[in-house]
PAPAKE-649494 format. One line per 5 residues: number of its first residue (from 1); their letters; for each residue x, y, z of C-alpha. Coordinates in pm, whole numbers. Layout:
<nodes>
NUM	a	X Y Z; ...
</nodes>
This chain:
<nodes>
1	mslcv	3993 8273 6468; 3841 8450 6169; 4008 8776 6063; 3925 9021 5785; 4165 9289 5660
6	lgves	4131 9574 5411; 4453 9614 5208; 4578 9919 5016; 4866 9927 4764; 5003 10235 4584
11	scdet	5380 10193 4569; 5425 10247 4194; 5185 10269 3900; 4894 10053 4017; 4632 10168 4265
16	avavv	4482 9865 4437; 4242 9783 4721; 4141 9437 4846; 3956 9260 5125; 4104 8932 5246
21	rrgdd	3959 8701 5509; 4110 8412 5701; 3843 8168 5818; 3828 7978 6146; 3989 7684 5966
26	gaiev	4283 7899 5854; 4177 7908 5488; 4249 8233 5304; 3975 8388 5093; 4016 8693 4868
31	lssvi	3675 8860 4890; 3770 9140 4653; 4079 9262 4471; 4050 9564 4243; 4337 9730 4056
36	hsqvv	4358 10045 3848; 4654 10034 3609; 4823 10351 3486; 4995 10191 3186; 4818 10413 2932
41	khavy	4920 10732 3117; 5287 10636 3133; 5323 10465 2794; 5384 10791 2609; 5688 10853 2831
46	ggvvp	5823 10499 2804; 5827 10454 3181; 5664 10557 3510; 5653 10931 3584; 5631 10964 3966
51	eiaar	5426 11286 3971; 5168 11145 3728; 5152 10822 3928; 5089 11001 4257; 4816 11220 4105
56	shvet	4644 10915 3958; 4645 10742 4298; 4472 11046 4452; 4210 11049 4176; 4120 10678 4192
61	iddla	4171 10545 4543; 3834 10650 4687; 3635 10483 4409; 3850 10169 4423; 3796 10136 4798
66	rlals	3419 10169 4754; 3426 9904 4483; 3637 9662 4688; 3412 9702 4993; 3101 9665 4776
71	qaaeq	3230 9339 4625; 3312 9205 4972; 2965 9302 5094; 2812 9097 4814; 2980 8796 4978
76	gvgvd	2842 8875 5320; 3133 9077 5463; 3039 9436 5538; 3252 9729 5646; 3169 9654 6010
81	didav	3332 9313 5969; 3674 9461 5888; 3916 9388 6175; 4219 9588 6058; 4361 9796 5775
86	aatag	4692 9720 5603; 4872 9954 5363; 5203 9960 5183; 5433 10192 5379; 5733 10135 5147
91	pglig	5949 10084 4960; 5828 10266 4652; 5775 10597 4481; 5730 10815 4787; 5443 11022 4648
96	gvmvg	5239 10715 4568; 5317 10543 4897; 5202 10853 5086; 4865 10854 4907; 4776 10493 4991
101	lsfak	4912 10510 5345; 4728 10836 5418; 4402 10693 5286; 4446 10382 5503; 4519 10595 5810
106	gfals	4204 10797 5752; 3992 10486 5707; 4141 10319 6015; 4096 10631 6229; 3736 10680 6120
111	rglpl	3646 10318 6201; 3857 10283 6515; 4064 10003 6357; 4430 9911 6397; 4659 10001 6107
116	igvnh	4942 9778 5985; 5213 9945 5777; 5333 9671 5540; 5665 9633 5363; 5577 9593 4995
121	legha	5843 9323 4962; 5682 9124 5242; 5358 9135 5046; 5537 8969 4754; 5713 8725 4987
126	lsvrl	5386 8600 5132; 5166 8636 4822; 5196 8267 4734; 5003 8184 5054; 4695 8351 4906
131	thtvp	4642 8045 4685; 4886 7774 4801; 4963 7603 5129; 5335 7674 5151; 5493 7602 5490
136	fpfll	5791 7790 5630; 6078 7792 5560; 6091 7837 5183; 6324 7993 4926; 6194 8297 4739
141	llvsg	6304 8455 4413; 6143 8798 4392; 6194 8912 4035; 6019 9212 3884; 6078 9551 3728
146	ghcql	6189 9698 4059; 6327 9402 4251; 6559 9108 4200; 6633 8923 4524; 6677 8573 4661
151	lhvrg	6541 8537 5013; 6537 8266 5277; 6184 8305 5419; 6182 8152 5767; 5850 8299 5875
156	vgdye	5647 8619 5890; 5894 8897 5961; 6194 8661 5948; 6386 8696 5621; 6746 8662 5510
161	rlgtt	6857 8807 5179; 7088 8562 5003; 7140 8772 4693; 7029 9095 4531; 7096 9298 4221
166	iddaa	7393 9532 4237; 7250 9747 3958; 6942 9674 3743; 6662 9431 3819; 6573 9161 3566
171	geafd	6240 9319 3480; 6409 9656 3443; 6650 9501 3192; 6357 9357 2997; 6183 9695 2986
176	kiakt	6487 9907 2899; 6610 9674 2625; 6259 9660 2482; 6254 10041 2479; 6588 10047 2294
181	lglgy	6436 9817 2031; 6125 10032 1996; 5888 9770 2137; 5683 10009 2348; 5580 10007 2715
186	pggpa	5551 9787 2916; 5844 9622 2744; 5868 9284 2914; 5564 9118 2751; 5648 9278 2414
191	leaea	6006 9146 2425; 5878 8798 2516; 5643 8800 2218; 5929 8899 1984; 6158 8637 2139
196	akgda	5913 8361 2047; 6000 8427 1680; 6378 8444 1731; 6692 8234 1761; 6831 8254 2116
201	trftl	7177 8141 2001; 7220 8414 1739; 7392 8677 1957; 7653 8626 2228; 7579 8834 2538
206	prall	7795 8879 2852; 7757 8661 3161; 7787 8892 3459; 7976 8819 3783; 8127 8493 3658
211	grkdc	8356 8337 3915; 8185 8495 4215; 8046 8252 4471; 7761 8468 4598; 7401 8489 4477
216	dfsys	7401 8850 4357; 7271 8963 4018; 7387 9220 3764; 7207 9321 3445; 7362 9657 3351
221	glkta	7630 9494 3132; 7369 9291 2949; 7162 9604 2891; 7462 9792 2749; 7568 9502 2525
226	aakia	7216 9460 2390; 7192 9832 2315; 7520 9818 2119; 7406 9517 1917; 7073 9689 1851
231	meqvk	7250 9992 1704; 7512 9803 1501; 7358 9473 1394; 6979 9487 1408; 6866 9574 1057
236	tpqdr	6563 9349 998; 6263 9223 1199; 6433 8883 1225; 6747 9045 1370; 6530 9210 1632
241	adlca	6353 8884 1717; 6686 8703 1748; 6822 8968 1983; 6507 8951 2196; 6541 8573 2220
246	svqaa	6910 8604 2311; 6836 8864 2580; 6556 8654 2728; 6783 8348 2738; 7063 8549 2905
251	iarql	6830 8687 3173; 6686 8341 3243; 7035 8188 3255; 7152 8426 3527; 6835 8373 3730
256	versa	6891 7996 3710; 7262 8017 3800; 7205 8233 4109; 6897 8039 4216; 7093 7713 4200
261	ramra	7352 7857 4439; 7080 7978 4674; 6913 7636 4666; 7234 7467 4773; 7280 7717 5057
266	fkaen	6918 7672 5165; 6948 7292 5173; 7274 7308 5368; 7121 7529 5636; 6807 7317 5670
271	aarte	6973 6974 5638; 6913 6888 6004; 6542 6973 5991; 6356 6651 5924; 6032 6835 5846
276	vtrpa	6195 7011 5549; 6211 6716 5310; 6111 6888 4985; 6109 7266 5035; 5929 7511 4815
281	fvvag	6102 7740 4567; 5865 8033 4528; 5895 8275 4236; 5701 8602 4266; 5697 8926 4072
286	gvaan	5597 9019 3719; 5892 8840 3553; 5753 8513 3693; 5494 8536 3415; 5762 8499 3145
291	ktvra	5719 8147 3006; 6089 8089 2935; 6196 8206 3279; 5922 8003 3442; 6008 7683 3250
296	elsal	6380 7703 3327; 6328 7775 3697; 6073 7494 3717; 6324 7252 3563; 6593 7370 3806
301	sekeg	6357 7313 4101; 6292 6955 3992; 6663 6892 3951; 6750 7032 4296; 6461 6867 4483
306	fdfva	6239 7172 4534; 5869 7217 4465; 5830 7504 4217; 5546 7734 4322; 5436 8066 4173
311	pplay	5129 8274 4256; 4874 8333 3980; 4972 8627 3760; 4715 8851 3930; 4912 8816 4253
316	ctdna	5260 8827 4097; 5230 9189 3990; 5154 9466 4241; 4818 9411 4411; 4644 9483 4740
321	amial	4547 9125 4825; 4909 9043 4909; 4931 9357 5127; 4611 9259 5309; 4750 8908 5366
326	agler	5081 9038 5502; 4890 9267 5738; 4660 8982 5839; 4953 8752 5914; 5124 9014 6131
331	falmq	4802 9110 6309; 4726 8743 6382; 5071 8696 6535; 5020 8997 6759; 4679 8872 6872
336	aaady	4830 8535 6953; 5099 8692 7173; 5047 8650 7544; 5089 9022 7613; 4856 9143 7336
341	dgdkq	4672 9465 7413; 4369 9512 7192; 4423 9888 7174; 4790 9857 7087; 4891 9989 6747
346	vqdgl	5054 9752 6500; 5374 9827 6303; 5376 10191 6428; 5005 10222 6356; 4892 10574 6270
351	salar	5250 10693 6320; 5377 10470 6036; 5596 10665 5795; 5606 10636 5417; 5948 10501 5325
356	prwpl	6110 10520 4980; 6361 10251 5084; 6293 9964 5323; 6498 9643 5308; 6297 9335 5394
361	derra	6584 9192 5600; 6619 9522 5785; 6803 9397 6093; 7063 9214 5886; 7099 9504 5644
366	lsapi	7172 9744 5930; 7439 9520 6080; 7606 9409 5755; 7867 9596 5550; 7684 9850 5335
371	hkysg	7852 9739 5013; 7720 9387 5058; 7360 9418 5165; 7249 9772 5088; 7107 9661 4752
376	rkgak	7020 9883 4462; 6933 10246 4524; 6637 10281 4290; 6287 10393 4380; 6173 10048 4491
381	a	6498 9920 4645
</nodes>
């Protein structure tokens, strides 16, 4: 059955609205996806300022929604064709989350539509299905400025976290080290450009959590070591390029090491399933755009018998199309349920709360020891 969902995303420093449709044949079509970036506003501060971000969401969300709906209308899908509204309800910067969620509630209430409060991490987890046919289960590496997790994705709403960062995320390490080196904001792309001119073997950087058998990450030690080298040994542009290359190689190395462990665990759990012959290894998040990281993870996937899949860059970073898809998938499951009530609210509906923290594997996180699965305590944990 055809479904059309309006998606809203405002968890950090991008305001985004999209319209996504699933046709009768199950094919996904992104009818519109518009994003307003706040990079220029935050660049002077070297990072995201929550109050500025929230104010910018308020100022831009109305116009972005009109533009997204207008672009969808040009393809024959009007506002009356929208079946549901999906919005990020967390995790994220709480002021920004509240803006997008409140707008979505108002739109849903005015049109008499169901509202789906979406976990931002679930949007990333399912984003690959916007452009690729990826069956469940699959292994996901979610790696960005705010997140660094390995997840066993068994289906919509069914996730197991295999590993997470115990301090900084990989993208956060890229950005903070770039700031230390005076490369500007956002730092990840700038550090990658510098690394292309450097020698990755020049500086020796620490390998975190060596000897541990889990899939957790740690980048705070790398960040500290790089800052010390920057102060004591970086004197020339070539020194800076060499340190950037060494940092990039160290980040990629840890991602590969932990992903290899997760791949082995994934294969062991699914060994008896004959339909899982060559599973997908999905990499989502802004760091997935880094060419070195991408190449090394792709090579690892080939070695371990996985298909390497990554969404296009537009759907790796924060966007509303992935939120619309996550809402669509959940709404479709509810409609397919035998006891579906058409007036029933979805995911708490208009009562959905904005949440600064919201683990994707919530049931497991609540039952597990807090030191193991609580994850990092940053704004987008």
